C-alpha positions as CSV (number, residue, x, y, z in Angstrom):
1,X,24.7,-57.0,-42.1
2,X,23.1,-56.9,-45.6
3,X,23.0,-59.8,-47.9
4,X,25.7,-58.6,-50.3
5,X,28.1,-58.3,-47.4
6,X,27.3,-61.8,-46.3
7,X,27.9,-63.0,-49.9
8,X,31.3,-61.4,-49.9
9,X,32.1,-63.1,-46.5
10,X,31.1,-66.5,-47.8
11,X,33.3,-66.0,-50.9
12,X,36.3,-64.8,-48.9
13,X,38.5,-67.6,-50.2
14,X,37.1,-68.0,-53.7
15,X,37.0,-64.6,-55.5
16,X,38.7,-64.8,-58.8
17,X,41.7,-62.5,-59.5
18,X,44.6,-62.8,-61.8
19,X,47.0,-65.0,-60.0
20,X,44.7,-67.8,-59.0
21,X,45.0,-69.0,-62.6
22,X,47.8,-71.5,-63.2
23,X,50.1,-70.1,-65.9
24,X,51.2,-71.8,-69.0
25,X,54.7,-73.2,-68.9
26,X,57.4,-71.2,-70.7
27,X,58.0,-72.7,-74.1
28,X,61.1,-74.9,-74.0
29,X,61.3,-75.1,-70.2
30,X,59.2,-78.3,-69.8
31,X,61.3,-80.0,-72.5
32,X,64.5,-79.7,-70.3
33,X,64.3,-79.3,-66.5
34,X,60.7,-80.3,-66.1
35,X,60.9,-83.6,-67.9
36,X,64.3,-84.8,-66.7
37,X,62.6,-86.2,-63.6
38,X,59.2,-86.3,-62.2
39,X,60.8,-85.1,-59.0
40,X,62.8,-82.2,-60.5
41,X,62.5,-78.9,-58.6
42,X,60.7,-77.2,-61.4
43,X,58.1,-79.9,-61.9
44,X,57.5,-80.0,-58.1
45,X,57.1,-76.2,-58.0
46,X,54.6,-76.4,-60.8
47,X,52.7,-79.1,-59.0
48,X,52.6,-77.1,-55.7
49,X,51.6,-73.9,-57.6
50,X,48.7,-75.8,-59.3
51,X,47.5,-77.0,-55.9
52,X,47.7,-73.5,-54.4
53,X,50.6,-74.5,-52.1
54,X,52.4,-71.3,-52.7
55,X,54.9,-71.5,-49.9
56,X,56.3,-74.8,-51.2
57,X,56.1,-73.5,-54.8
58,X,58.4,-70.6,-53.8
59,X,60.8,-73.0,-52.1
60,X,61.3,-75.1,-55.2
61,X,61.3,-72.1,-57.6
62,X,64.1,-70.7,-55.5
63,X,66.0,-74.0,-55.8
64,X,65.8,-73.6,-59.6
65,X,67.1,-70.1,-59.4
66,X,70.0,-71.3,-57.2
67,X,70.8,-74.0,-59.8
68,X,70.9,-71.3,-62.4
69,X,73.4,-69.3,-60.3
70,X,75.8,-72.2,-60.0
71,X,75.4,-73.2,-63.6
72,X,73.7,-76.5,-62.9
73,X,70.9,-75.6,-65.2
74,X,70.5,-73.0,-68.0
75,X,69.4,-69.5,-66.9
76,X,68.8,-66.7,-69.3
77,X,65.2,-65.7,-69.9
78,X,64.1,-68.6,-67.8
79,X,65.4,-66.8,-64.7
80,X,62.9,-64.0,-65.2
81,X,60.0,-66.4,-65.9
82,X,60.7,-68.0,-62.5
83,X,60.9,-64.7,-60.8
84,X,57.5,-63.8,-62.3
85,X,56.1,-67.0,-60.9
86,X,57.5,-66.3,-57.5
87,X,56.0,-62.9,-57.6
88,X,52.6,-64.5,-58.5
89,X,53.0,-66.7,-55.4
90,X,53.7,-63.8,-53.2
91,X,50.6,-62.0,-54.5
92,X,48.5,-65.0,-53.5
93,X,50.2,-65.1,-50.1
94,X,49.3,-61.4,-49.7
95,X,53.0,-60.5,-49.2
96,X,52.8,-57.6,-51.6
97,X,56.2,-56.0,-51.0
98,X,57.9,-59.2,-51.9
99,X,55.6,-59.7,-54.9
100,X,56.4,-56.2,-56.2
101,X,60.2,-56.9,-56.0
102,X,60.0,-60.1,-58.0
103,X,57.5,-58.8,-60.6
104,X,59.6,-55.7,-61.2
105,X,62.8,-57.8,-61.6
106,X,61.0,-60.2,-64.0
107,X,59.7,-57.3,-66.2
108,X,63.1,-55.5,-66.3
109,X,64.8,-58.8,-67.1
110,X,62.5,-59.5,-70.0
111,X,62.7,-56.1,-71.5
112,X,66.5,-56.0,-71.2
113,X,66.8,-59.4,-72.8
114,X,64.9,-58.3,-75.9
115,X,62.7,-61.5,-75.7
116,X,59.6,-59.5,-74.8
117,X,57.0,-61.9,-76.3
118,X,58.3,-65.1,-74.7
119,X,56.4,-64.9,-71.4
120,X,56.2,-61.2,-70.8
121,X,52.4,-61.4,-71.3
122,X,52.0,-63.5,-68.2
123,X,54.3,-61.3,-66.2
124,X,52.2,-58.2,-67.0
125,X,49.1,-60.2,-66.1
126,X,50.7,-61.1,-62.8
127,X,51.5,-57.4,-62.3
128,X,47.8,-56.6,-63.0
129,X,46.8,-59.1,-60.4
130,X,49.1,-57.5,-57.9
131,X,47.5,-54.1,-58.5
132,X,44.0,-55.7,-58.3
133,X,44.8,-57.0,-54.9
134,X,46.0,-53.6,-53.6
135,X,43.0,-51.9,-55.2
136,X,44.9,-49.8,-57.7
137,X,42.5,-50.6,-60.5
138,X,43.7,-48.1,-63.1
139,X,47.2,-49.5,-62.8
140,X,45.8,-53.0,-63.0
141,X,44.0,-52.2,-66.3
142,X,47.2,-50.7,-67.7
143,X,49.1,-53.9,-66.9
144,X,46.4,-56.1,-68.4
145,X,46.5,-54.0,-71.6
146,X,50.2,-54.7,-71.8
147,X,49.6,-58.4,-71.2
148,X,47.3,-58.4,-74.2
149,X,49.8,-56.4,-76.3
150,X,52.5,-59.0,-75.7
151,X,50.3,-62.1,-76.1
152,X,51.7,-64.1,-79.0
153,X,48.4,-65.7,-79.9
154,X,44.9,-66.2,-78.7
155,X,45.3,-68.6,-75.8
156,X,44.1,-69.4,-72.3
157,X,46.2,-66.7,-70.9
158,X,44.3,-64.1,-72.9
159,X,41.0,-65.6,-71.5
160,X,42.4,-65.0,-68.0
161,X,43.4,-61.5,-68.8
162,X,39.9,-60.7,-70.2
163,X,38.4,-62.1,-66.9
164,X,40.7,-59.9,-64.8
165,X,40.0,-56.8,-66.9
166,X,36.3,-57.4,-66.4
167,X,36.9,-57.6,-62.6
168,X,38.9,-54.3,-62.7
169,X,36.3,-52.5,-64.7
170,X,33.6,-53.7,-62.3
171,X,35.6,-52.2,-59.4
172,X,35.5,-48.8,-61.1
173,X,31.8,-49.1,-61.8
174,X,32.1,-49.6,-65.5
175,X,29.4,-52.2,-65.6
176,X,28.8,-52.5,-69.4
177,X,32.5,-52.7,-70.2
178,X,32.9,-55.3,-67.5
179,X,30.2,-57.5,-68.9
180,X,31.7,-57.1,-72.4
181,X,35.1,-58.4,-71.2
182,X,33.4,-61.4,-69.4
183,X,31.6,-62.2,-72.7
184,X,34.9,-61.9,-74.6
185,X,36.5,-64.3,-72.2
186,X,33.6,-66.8,-72.7
187,X,33.7,-66.4,-76.5
188,X,37.4,-67.1,-76.6
189,X,37.1,-70.0,-74.2
190,X,34.5,-71.5,-76.5
191,X,36.7,-70.8,-79.6
192,X,39.7,-72.6,-77.9
193,X,37.3,-75.3,-76.6
194,X,39.1,-75.0,-73.2
195,X,36.9,-76.2,-70.4
196,X,39.1,-74.7,-67.6
197,X,39.0,-71.3,-69.1
198,X,35.2,-71.5,-69.5
199,X,34.8,-72.6,-65.9
200,X,36.8,-69.6,-64.7
201,X,34.9,-67.2,-67.0
202,X,31.4,-68.4,-66.0
203,X,32.3,-68.5,-62.3
204,X,33.6,-64.9,-62.4
205,X,30.5,-63.7,-64.3
206,X,28.4,-65.5,-61.8
207,X,30.1,-63.6,-58.9
208,X,29.4,-60.4,-60.9
209,X,25.7,-61.1,-61.1
210,X,25.4,-62.4,-57.5
211,X,27.0,-59.3,-56.1
212,X,24.4,-57.3,-58.0
213,X,21.7,-59.4,-56.3
214,X,20.7,-61.2,-59.5
215,X,20.7,-64.7,-58.1
216,X,19.0,-66.2,-61.1
217,X,21.7,-65.3,-63.6
218,X,24.3,-66.0,-60.9
219,X,23.0,-69.5,-60.4
220,X,23.0,-70.2,-64.2
221,X,26.6,-69.1,-64.5
222,X,27.7,-71.0,-61.4
223,X,26.1,-74.2,-62.7
224,X,27.9,-73.8,-66.1
225,X,31.1,-73.0,-64.2
226,X,30.8,-76.2,-62.2
227,X,29.9,-78.3,-65.3
228,X,33.0,-77.1,-67.1
229,X,35.1,-77.6,-63.9
230,X,34.1,-81.3,-63.8
231,X,35.1,-81.7,-67.5
232,X,38.4,-79.9,-67.0
233,X,39.6,-81.2,-63.7
234,X,37.3,-84.1,-62.6
235,X,34.5,-84.3,-60.1
236,X,36.8,-84.6,-57.1
237,X,39.0,-81.6,-57.8
238,X,39.2,-78.5,-55.6
239,X,37.9,-76.5,-58.5
240,X,34.6,-78.3,-58.3
241,X,34.6,-77.8,-54.5
242,X,35.0,-74.1,-55.1
243,X,32.1,-74.2,-57.5
244,X,29.9,-75.7,-54.8
245,X,31.0,-72.9,-52.4
246,X,29.9,-70.3,-54.9
247,X,26.6,-72.0,-55.4
248,X,26.2,-72.1,-51.6
249,X,26.8,-68.3,-51.4
250,X,24.3,-67.7,-54.1
251,X,21.7,-69.8,-52.3
252,X,22.4,-67.8,-49.2
253,X,21.6,-64.6,-51.0
254,X,18.1,-66.0,-51.8
255,X,17.8,-67.3,-48.3
256,X,17.7,-70.9,-49.4
257,X,19.7,-72.2,-46.5
258,X,19.0,-75.9,-46.9
259,X,20.3,-75.8,-50.4
260,X,23.3,-73.7,-49.4
261,X,24.1,-76.2,-46.6
262,X,24.0,-79.1,-49.1
263,X,26.4,-77.4,-51.4
264,X,28.8,-76.6,-48.6
265,X,28.7,-80.2,-47.4
266,X,29.6,-81.4,-50.9
267,X,32.5,-78.9,-51.0
268,X,33.7,-80.2,-47.6
269,X,33.5,-83.8,-48.8
270,X,35.8,-83.0,-51.7
271,X,38.4,-81.1,-49.7
272,X,38.5,-83.8,-47.0
273,X,39.4,-86.3,-49.7
274,X,42.3,-84.2,-51.0
275,X,45.9,-84.0,-49.9
276,X,47.3,-80.5,-49.7
277,X,47.4,-77.3,-47.7
278,X,43.7,-76.6,-47.8
279,X,43.3,-75.2,-44.3
280,X,42.1,-71.9,-45.5
281,X,39.4,-73.6,-47.5
282,X,38.4,-75.8,-44.7
283,X,38.1,-73.1,-42.1
284,X,35.9,-71.1,-44.5
285,X,33.7,-74.1,-45.3
286,X,33.3,-75.1,-41.6
287,X,32.3,-71.5,-40.8
288,X,29.9,-71.4,-43.7
289,X,28.2,-74.7,-42.7
290,X,28.0,-73.4,-39.1
291,X,26.4,-70.2,-40.4
292,X,23.8,-72.1,-42.4
293,X,22.9,-74.4,-39.5
294,X,22.5,-71.2,-37.4
295,X,20.2,-69.7,-39.9
296,X,18.1,-73.0,-39.8
297,X,18.1,-72.8,-36.0
298,X,20.2,-76.0,-35.6
299,X,22.4,-74.4,-33.0
300,X,24.1,-77.6,-31.8
301,X,25.4,-78.3,-35.3
302,X,26.3,-74.7,-35.8
303,X,28.4,-74.7,-32.7
304,X,30.1,-78.0,-33.7
305,X,31.1,-76.6,-37.1
306,X,32.3,-73.3,-35.8
307,X,34.5,-75.1,-33.3
308,X,36.1,-76.9,-36.1
309,X,36.7,-73.7,-37.9
310,X,38.1,-72.0,-34.8
311,X,40.4,-74.8,-33.9
312,X,42.2,-74.7,-37.2
313,X,42.1,-70.9,-37.4
314,X,43.5,-70.4,-33.9
315,X,46.4,-72.8,-34.6
316,X,47.4,-71.1,-37.8
317,X,46.8,-67.4,-37.3
318,X,50.1,-66.6,-35.5
319,X,52.1,-67.9,-38.4
320,X,49.8,-66.8,-41.2
321,X,48.2,-63.4,-41.1
322,X,45.5,-64.5,-43.5
323,X,44.0,-66.7,-40.8
324,X,44.0,-63.8,-38.4
325,X,42.3,-61.7,-41.1
326,X,39.7,-64.5,-41.6
327,X,39.0,-64.6,-37.9
328,X,38.6,-60.9,-37.5
329,X,36.4,-60.3,-40.6
330,X,34.4,-63.5,-40.7
331,X,34.6,-66.1,-38.0
332,X,34.4,-63.8,-35.0
333,X,31.2,-62.2,-36.4
334,X,29.7,-65.7,-36.8
335,X,30.6,-66.6,-33.3
336,X,29.0,-63.5,-31.9
337,X,25.9,-64.1,-33.9
338,X,25.7,-67.6,-32.5
339,X,26.2,-66.3,-28.9
340,X,23.4,-63.8,-29.3
341,X,21.0,-66.5,-30.5
342,X,21.9,-69.2,-27.9
343,X,23.4,-67.8,-24.7
344,X,21.4,-66.7,-21.6
345,X,21.3,-63.1,-20.7
346,X,23.4,-63.7,-17.7
347,X,26.3,-65.1,-19.6
348,X,28.8,-62.6,-21.0
349,X,30.3,-63.2,-24.5
350,X,33.8,-63.8,-23.1
351,X,32.5,-66.4,-20.6
352,X,30.5,-68.2,-23.3
353,X,33.5,-68.1,-25.7
354,X,35.9,-69.6,-23.1
355,X,33.3,-72.3,-22.1
356,X,32.8,-73.4,-25.7
357,X,36.1,-72.7,-27.5
358,X,38.9,-72.8,-25.0
359,X,38.0,-75.6,-22.7
């Protein structure tokens, strides 16, 4: 396996695409439902969305839609905003057929209402993120262009769209155009003085350079992304943990495994201190730490960490296909590498696996 493939494996949970960015709240919405009570369904949905708990976010967004149906809360254009958010959640959950249905309903509702500017930019951005995930890059770019067209002003949403356009152009091998959009995202983030946008932009640009094998520029961008993440969300946020994961992956590319291990441990410390559905992040970090221990020939520690990753993964993969995908694409390969390095010639892989992971 070449280094670039390893880098992609290590970043399996952290690549930046459209819908990982929290959207702005629809103007007027937070002044009614969201502020009536800290425990209102909409505010709870927003909180779950921001913390990447998309299943619960969908549940509470659906409650809001039900309130609209029975007249308990005002509907209108807000209904289509909610549907766009639900579509965004389904994109992140990789349930693409459901995502497509909600996104199409949101776009049709906005267009028929005549209020195209009030939120339609975000819905088209979400559609672009959907197309990115299913690898229809030309369609993604078309949606992102529409997102920019309907943007009311230069804001953080436009920064997110520039980042996503850069990713799409990178996928179709338009390197210079991609870099230009990354730079536009950074320039607008600086103009807006928005630390979160700058963190996302530098992190995405760092991934771009690292995937090209330029670990020096990748490192510089990741450090800037981390610094801005700390300013935007605090040192103990999952955004900072993700920044440490990206640094770990970059160190792995340059075969600096001790430094990579240290970064992964810092990411783990943060995630273990947080409340939330971060199992996907934890299984990735445990697997990465095990991988780095293995590269440093500390096989006992490697086995311990991979066991932790496997225990969570095996308990979740029947109910969530993303864990099964992680096992097949990442963890199983790390386990087989560890077996090849540590097991005696007389012990078959299946026997070794049962002895270490199922007893």
